[in-house]
C-alpha positions as CSV (number, residue, x, y, z in Angstrom):
1,M,88.8,135.1,120.5
2,L,91.8,136.7,122.1
3,S,92.4,133.6,124.2
4,S,92.7,131.5,121.0
5,I,95.2,134.0,119.5
6,W,97.2,134.2,122.8
7,T,97.4,130.4,123.0
8,F,98.6,130.2,119.4
9,N,101.3,132.8,120.2
10,S,102.5,131.1,123.5
11,F,105.0,128.9,121.8
12,Q,108.0,130.1,123.9
13,M,106.4,129.3,127.3
14,V,105.1,125.9,126.3
15,Y,108.3,124.9,124.6
16,V,110.6,126.1,127.4
17,L,108.5,124.7,130.2
18,T,107.5,121.3,128.8
19,G,108.6,121.0,125.2
20,G,105.2,119.5,124.4
21,G,105.0,117.7,127.7
22,P,104.9,114.1,128.7
23,A,102.9,112.1,126.1
24,D,102.2,115.3,124.1
25,R,99.7,116.6,126.7
26,T,100.7,120.3,126.3
27,Q,101.3,120.1,122.6
28,I,99.9,123.1,120.8
29,L,100.0,123.7,117.0
30,P,103.1,125.9,116.9
31,T,105.1,123.4,119.0
32,L,103.8,120.6,116.7
33,A,104.9,122.5,113.6
34,Y,108.3,123.1,115.2
35,E,108.6,119.4,116.1
36,F,107.9,118.4,112.5
37,G,109.9,121.1,110.8
38,M,113.0,121.5,113.0
39,R,113.4,118.4,115.1
40,R,112.4,115.8,112.6
41,N,113.6,117.8,109.6
42,L,110.2,117.5,107.8
43,L,109.7,121.1,106.7
44,G,106.8,120.3,104.4
45,E,104.8,118.7,107.2
46,G,105.6,121.5,109.6
47,A,104.4,124.0,107.1
48,A,101.3,121.9,106.4
49,V,100.3,121.9,110.1
50,I,100.2,125.7,110.2
51,T,98.7,126.1,106.7
52,S,95.9,123.6,107.4
53,F,95.1,125.4,110.7
54,T,94.8,128.9,109.2
55,P,91.3,128.4,107.6
56,L,90.0,126.8,110.7
57,F,91.3,129.6,112.9
58,L,89.8,132.3,110.5
59,G,86.5,130.4,110.6
60,V,86.4,130.4,114.4
61,I,87.3,134.2,114.5
62,F,84.5,134.9,111.9
63,L,81.9,132.9,113.9
64,L,82.9,134.5,117.2
65,T,82.8,138.0,115.7
66,R,79.3,137.4,114.3
67,R,78.1,136.1,117.6
68,M,79.5,139.0,119.6
69,L,77.9,141.5,117.1
70,R,74.6,139.7,117.2
71,E,74.5,140.0,121.0
72,K,75.1,143.7,120.8
73,G,72.3,144.1,118.3
74,V,74.6,145.2,115.4
75,R,73.9,143.6,112.0
């Protein structure tokens, strides 16, 4: 769970080192949103990338939390 959060927050390192990389190999959602919003001047699409990812991200966190609590025996 923390790995997902840290990957989402690692915009600076990915952008400075590769800028999304050759053929978008190191593209993560924050760099994709930046690409649409700032470089291509498509602010709506940049916001849509992050907005559409939020429910998915919350769902993954919910499922991982349930799984970890189930392994500990907490209901």
